[in-house]
Every structure is written in structure tokens, then in C-alpha cells.
C-alpha positions in Angstrom: 71.3 -0.5 64.9 71.2 2.3 62.8 68.3 3.7 60.5 67.2 1.7 57.4 66.5 3.5 54.2 64.5 2.9 50.9 64.7 5.2 48.0 61.2 6.0 46.9 59.3 8.1 44.0 56.7 9.9 45.9 54.6 10.8 42.7 54.5 7.0 41.9 54.5 5.3 45.2 57.2 3.2 44.0 60.5 2.3 45.9 63.5 0.1 45.4 64.6 -2.0 47.5 68.4 -2.3 48.5 68.5 -5.8 49.6 67.1 -6.8 45.7 70.0 -5.0 44.5 72.7 -6.3 46.8 73.5 -3.9 49.1 72.6 -3.2 52.9 69.3 -1.2 53.7 71.8 1.5 55.6 72.5 4.9 53.8 76.4 4.2 53.9 75.7 0.7 52.9 74.2 1.4 49.6 75.6 4.7 49.2 78.8 3.3 48.3 77.3 0.7 46.2 78.7 0.8 42.5 76.5 -1.7 40.9 73.4 -1.7 43.1 70.9 0.5 44.7 73.0 3.6 43.3 73.1 2.2 39.5 69.3 1.4 39.9 68.7 4.8 41.0 70.8 6.0 38.2 68.7 3.7 35.9 65.6 5.3 36.8 66.8 9.0 36.9 68.4 8.8 33.4 66.5 11.8 31.9 68.8 11.6 28.3 69.3 7.9 28.0 67.1 7.8 25.2 65.2 4.2 23.5 68.5 4.3 21.1 70.9 4.6 23.8 72.4 7.9 21.9 75.9 7.4 23.7 78.5 5.3 24.7 78.0 4.4 28.4 74.3 4.4 28.0 72.2 1.5 28.8 71.2 0.0 24.8 68.1 -1.1 23.4 69.4 -4.8 23.2 67.4 -5.2 19.9 70.1 -7.1 18.0 70.3 -9.7 20.6 67.9 -9.5 23.5 68.3 -12.8 24.7 72.1 -12.9 24.8 72.4 -16.0 23.0 72.0 -15.0 19.4 68.1 -15.7 19.0 66.3 -12.9 17.5 63.4 -11.1 19.0 59.6 -12.1 18.1 57.3 -9.8 16.6 56.3 -7.1 18.9 58.2 -5.1 21.8 60.8 -7.5 23.8 60.8 -7.7 27.1 64.1 -5.5 27.0 62.2 -3.1 24.8 59.8 -2.6 27.2 61.9 -2.4 30.0 64.1 0.3 27.9 60.9 2.6 27.2 59.4 2.5 30.7 62.1 1.8 33.3 65.1 3.8 32.1 64.3 7.3 33.2 61.0 6.1 35.2 61.6 8.4 37.9 63.3 11.5 36.0 61.7 14.9 37.0 59.6 13.3 39.8 59.7 13.9 43.5 62.4 11.5 44.7 63.8 10.8 48.6 65.4 8.2 50.4 63.4 7.8 53.3 64.7 6.3 56.5 62.7 4.3 59.3 63.4 6.6 62.0 61.2 9.1 59.6 59.2 11.9 61.3 56.6 14.2 60.0 58.1 16.9 58.2 61.4 15.4 57.3 60.1 15.3 53.5 57.6 17.8 52.5 54.6 16.1 51.7 55.3 12.6 52.8 53.2 11.6 56.0 54.0 9.5 58.6 50.9 7.3 57.5 52.4 6.9 53.9 55.9 6.0 55.5 54.4 3.5 57.7 52.7 1.8 54.6 55.7 1.7 52.7 57.7 0.0 55.6 54.6 -2.3 55.7 54.6 -2.9 52.2 50.8 -1.3 51.9 50.2 0.9 49.0 53.9 1.4 47.7 55.2 -0.6 44.5 58.8 -2.2 44.8 60.0 -2.3 41.5 63.4 -3.7 42.6 62.7 -6.8 40.0 62.5 -4.9 37.1 65.1 -2.3 37.4 67.5 -5.5 38.6 66.6 -7.2 34.7 67.2 -3.8 33.3 70.8 -3.7 34.4 71.3 -7.5 34.1 70.2 -7.3 30.3 72.8 -4.7 29.3 75.5 -7.4 31.0 76.4 -4.5 33.7 74.9 -6.5 36.5 76.8 -9.5 37.3 76.6 -8.7 41.0 72.9 -7.6 40.8 71.9 -10.6 39.0 73.6 -12.8 41.4 72.1 -11.5 44.3 71.4 -13.9 47.1 69.1 -11.3 48.7 66.8 -10.8 45.8 64.2 -12.6 47.2 60.8 -10.6 47.2 58.0 -9.1 45.2 58.3 -9.9 41.3 57.0 -6.9 39.3 55.6 -7.2 36.0 55.9 -4.3 33.2 52.8 -4.1 30.8 53.1 -2.9 27.5 51.4 0.4 28.5 54.1 0.9 31.5 52.3 0.2 34.2 53.2 -1.8 36.6 51.4 -5.0 38.4 53.2 -7.4 41.3 52.6 -10.9 40.5 54.0 -12.6 43.8 56.7 -13.1 46.4 59.5 -15.6 45.0 62.7 -17.0 46.1 65.6 -15.9 44.2 
């Protein structure tokens, strides 16, 4: 059958779910992904992108057309600006691992069997896949991710202060 994996942030107890980014759960299935899980990891680990999108090829602020249809943003930060500020680079410099469901104590320093069991049972860990998917979609890079038929799952909501709450389970 094979081992399933999840990219996790050990410091924040957050993870991204490959199915919710258009990929399979096996390491080779999402490891070769172009616009799914590996792009999501690149977004989360981008330590020098900056909120202004410093160079060609960076994710951008979307301030001038945050909705992609010519409407201007209301007063205050848009959802897109919050995603840029709190999701792009969110995991930079932190302890990140790709953890399999065949995990054994000692495979990842500082990670216990109890924590991994909680991860695979959706306890005490926060799935931020929906926020990563939305960040990619807003930059018009993630058509595959946005149209993903596996995108059902918890909907993470980003608060203005950067905290994340999980709203509910929903269908894509």
C-alpha cells in the first residue's frame, strides 16, 4: 500500500495536506508536484519574498486588484494582504519535517509518537491547506490547486493578527 506523508511545522503544530493541494499522499506523488504541495511548501518557506513582492517571480501583494476583477479594496487590509503578510514565509526558519504514517519514535528529533498520532487523527494540529491554496490562487499561479477535486477539508481562517482558527469541514 505504501506510506502516506504530511509536511508539518513542529513549532506551530500546523500542517498542509497534499490532497487539499491537488496531490497524492505518498512522498513520490507530491514530491514531484509542480503546483501543489511543493509549491505550497515554497510559499510557506519563502523567507525573503517580502510583503511588497521584491522581484520578478515573487508572490505579489495584489493591492491594486485584490479580487482580480477590477474592484478596489475596501479600507483596511484585504484578505489577500493578510495572506501575503501571514502565510508567505510563515514557516521560514522553523522546524519543518515530512512525517509518514509509519513513523517511529526517534525518526524526527523532538517529535513523539503521541504527537504523530494526534496529527494523523486531526487532533491538536491545524491544517492550513485552505490558506495556502488561497494564497497560490490569488497570485493566479494555482489553477490546478484552485480546481482541485480533493480540496474538501477544514477551512482555516486567518485573523488580522496572524492567528489561525479552523471554521468547519466543507466540501470543495
